[in-house]
Residue, then its C-alpha position, 0 to 999 in steps of 0.5 A: m063543642k058538646s060531646a056525645p055519650f061516651s062509646m066503648v068499642y070492644f074488641s072481641t069475636q067471642p059470643a059469650r063474652i060479647a053478650e056479657a059485655v053488652a049486658a054490662g054496658i058496652d055499646t059497640v063490638i068491633v071485629d078487627c080485620e086489619c092486618l095488611g102491612k102491620v107485621d112490618r110496620q109494627a116490628g119490634a113494637d109491643t102491640e097486638i095484631n088481630r087476624d079476624t075474618m069476615d066469618d068472624l064478623r058474620r058470627v058476631r053479627e048473629c050473636t048480638c043486637a049491639r052496634v057491630a063495627c069492622r076495621i078493614n085494612r088501609f086503603h089499597e087495591s082491594t078496599a072495594r071488596e073489603i067494604e062489600d064483604a063488611i057490609a054483607g057481613g052485617a057491619d053497622e060501621i067501618f073503621l078505615p085505618m092509616v088514613r093519609t089523604v082526603e082523597e082516599v077517604e072520599r073514595v071510601l065514602r063513595l064506595v060505602a054509599g051510605r050503606c053503613a057508617l064510616s069512621i076513620l083512624v088518624e094515625t099518620e103524620a099526614a092525617v094530622e096535618g090534613s085534619h082540617r080538611l078531613a074534618r069537612l068530610p061526612v065521617s061518623r067518628v074519629y079515633v087517634g091511634l097512638n101506637d101507629l102515630a108514634i111509629d109514623r112520627g118516629s116518636q120515642n113515646i106513644f103518649q107524646a102526641v097527647a102530652d105535646g098537644t097533637v091530639e088536642q090540635v086534631r080534636r079541635e078540628f072535629s065535631v063528630p065523636f072523637g077519641f084516642g088511646g084505650l081504656t081499662l079499669p081506672d085503677k089499672g094501666t101501665p105505664i100511664p095509669c088509666r085514671l090519668l088517660i081518663g082525665e085527658m079524655a074528659r079534658l078533651e071532651c072525648s066520647l070514644s075509646f077502645l077496650r082491647r088488650s089491657f082491658n081483656r088482661d085486667t078483666a080475664g076470669r072476672s064478670l064484666q057486670p060490675l067492671v064496665p060501670r066502674i069505667r063509666a063512673a070514672l069517666l063521669q067523675a072526670a067530666a065533673r072535675t073543677v078547673e083546678e082538678v083538671q090542671r092538677d091531673r094534667e100536670e100529673f099526666l105530663r110527669a107520668v109521660a116524661c117518666s115512662g120513656m116508652a114508645k110501645g104498648v098503649p093500653a088498648 
């Protein structure tokens, strides 16, 4: 299984910061319109809920030539309208969250009708269990959302799905670009150091991750020009490790997860 070039998906609606991010090497900007049911679903969790709009999408589309993605709401009665609005707003790619069945993805694929790429988020137990069937569909990219998956599974640790092999199991099913979690600077990240997450991403031959809350916090007030290449360099270094180094880093990651005891707050 050969991974595609690593894609960094940056959450932002700020034109100036987007221009800086793209110049620094970020390839995809995502406008996050998912809000349906998130307040209740993530109640008490240390998460970030965006409320971007289609106006934000149009503004982002106008300000960059980079790939623009839009995360819509989970499949519901207004999905068709959201898809039309996202495509009209210039989205090159739609991310469908909280997937539960093959049938809903098939319906969304029919609605998209090849007018843009469709990617899915595996963040429910139903999607994990049905991943072998989802993998047969012509989706563009797959991302495992650790926060919502932990909530759906009733897990006490958001990184448990990585530690216990669940993410690896899902990853084996898909040949399209795949990722999980979120990235920040290699020397940052809490409760799990980002360098260890990078190690796991490299071990699983991931080629996709989100740059979101922790990245924005750790880079606030700083130029992105030297920082994004640091992340790419760390990814390349992790991919070049020996078998012994991969095993050593995996063991360190497992110890860090066991010690964290946290169920909320993935660095994404």
